[in-house]
C-alpha positions, 0 to 999 in steps of 0.5 A, a space after each residue: 500499500 505505501 509502498 506503491 508508486 504513481 506513475 508520472 501519467 497516472 499522476 497527470 490523469 488525477 490532477 486533470 480530473 481535479 481540475 476540469 471538474 474544478 473548472 466545470 463547478 465554476 462555469 457551473 456556480 457563473 450560470 447560476 449567480 447568472 440566473 439570479 440575476 435575472 430573476 431577482 435583479 430590479 432597475 432601478 427607477 431613473 427621475 427625471 432630468 429638468 435641465 437648468 441653465 445659470 450664467 458659469 460665473 454665478 454659478 461657481 460662486 453660489 457654490 463656492 458660498 454655500 459650501 463655506 457655509 455648509 463647512 462653518 456649520 458642519 466645523 460648529 457641529 463637531 466641535 459642539 457635538 464634543 464639548 457635548 453643547 449647543 451651536 448655540 453657545 459657539 460662535 465660529 469666527 475663523 477657519 484656517 486651514 492648516 497643511 497636511 504633513 502626514 507622510 504618504 504611507 500615513 494617509 493610505 493607512 488612515 484611509 484603509 482603516 475607516 475602509 474596513 469599518 463599513 
């Protein structure tokens, strides 16, 4: 039993048979997934799109102003949450952007940590 030797041809047959069974199983699985997608996937309904034309300069200025107001609101809410107080008790007078001196690998690590939480 333990002293038997397997020829090269028998080894190749076993290898080919194993690979063949694996590929057939993968192909069957692929067809099953396609069938499930066809049976159960529903296209999301798209809302009609209305085109509103604005002058480019006005639209950019308006968007920049809205972004700054949103930024101030978000920062105020974050500070209020960290201080455990109401936003009415906080007055944001000045917001200064600080340059990011974090190395690339540090930023990549943070992004990876944040993405792994979801």
